[in-house]
C-alpha positions as CSV (number, residue, x, y, z in Angstrom):
1,X,18.1,-35.3,33.3
2,X,18.8,-32.9,36.2
3,X,22.3,-34.2,36.5
4,X,23.0,-33.3,32.8
5,X,21.6,-29.8,33.3
6,X,23.7,-29.2,36.4
7,X,26.8,-30.6,34.7
8,X,26.3,-28.3,31.7
9,X,25.8,-25.3,34.0
10,X,28.9,-26.1,35.9
11,X,31.0,-26.6,32.7
12,X,29.7,-23.2,31.4
13,X,30.6,-21.5,34.6
14,X,34.0,-23.0,34.8
15,X,34.9,-22.2,31.2
16,X,35.5,-18.5,32.1
17,X,33.2,-17.3,29.3
18,X,33.0,-13.5,29.9
19,X,31.0,-10.8,28.3
20,X,32.4,-7.8,26.6
21,X,30.6,-4.7,25.4
22,X,30.6,-4.1,21.7
23,X,30.3,-1.0,19.5
24,X,29.0,-1.1,15.9
25,X,29.5,1.9,13.6
26,X,26.8,1.7,10.9
27,X,27.8,5.1,9.5
28,X,30.3,5.5,6.6
29,X,32.2,8.1,8.6
30,X,34.7,7.3,11.4
31,X,33.2,7.8,14.9
32,X,35.0,8.0,18.2
33,X,34.0,6.9,21.7
34,X,35.9,7.9,24.8
35,X,36.3,5.0,27.1
36,X,37.2,5.3,30.8
37,X,38.1,2.0,32.4
38,X,40.1,1.3,35.5
39,X,41.0,5.0,36.0
40,X,42.5,5.2,32.4
41,X,40.9,7.1,29.6
42,X,41.3,6.2,25.9
43,X,39.7,7.0,22.6
44,X,38.1,4.1,20.7
45,X,38.0,5.0,17.0
46,X,35.6,3.0,14.7
47,X,35.9,3.2,11.0
48,X,32.7,3.1,8.9
49,X,31.1,-0.3,9.2
50,X,33.5,-1.5,11.9
51,X,32.5,-3.6,15.0
52,X,34.8,-3.8,18.0
53,X,34.7,-5.6,21.4
54,X,35.9,-3.7,24.5
55,X,35.1,-3.1,28.1
56,X,35.2,-6.7,29.6
57,X,34.9,-5.5,33.2
58,X,32.6,-2.5,33.0
59,X,33.5,1.0,32.0
60,X,32.2,4.5,31.3
61,X,31.8,5.6,27.7
62,X,31.3,9.1,26.3
63,X,29.2,8.9,23.2
64,X,29.6,11.1,20.1
65,X,26.9,13.5,21.4
66,X,28.7,13.9,24.7
67,X,26.4,11.7,26.8
68,X,28.1,9.5,29.4
69,X,27.0,5.9,29.8
70,X,28.0,3.3,32.4
71,X,28.5,-0.2,30.8
72,X,28.6,-3.5,32.7
73,X,30.2,-5.3,29.7
74,X,27.2,-6.9,28.1
75,X,25.8,-4.0,26.1
76,X,26.1,-3.1,22.4
77,X,26.5,0.5,21.3
78,X,25.1,1.1,17.8
79,X,26.1,4.2,16.0
80,X,23.9,5.3,13.1
81,X,23.3,8.7,11.6
82,X,25.9,10.2,14.0
83,X,23.8,9.2,17.0
84,X,24.6,6.3,19.4
85,X,22.1,4.1,21.2
86,X,22.9,1.5,23.9
87,X,21.2,-1.8,23.7
């Protein structure tokens, strides 16, 4: 049994499965996040109801209220009522 668990863990690790952060806009209005990654800065625009994947290697995100958050790549930003929360 242990051999099966070890083999499954090794296969998962070798598969290169990575994590990316995601952002979900639950509002009807378009919302914008400012993403700073690898020294570059860009705007990430989310239409109402849209979900996007971004930031696979960690980044900084400026939320709609101006707060700056550091992401490692596994978080989800949820925008609702014009406010964003990081989960």
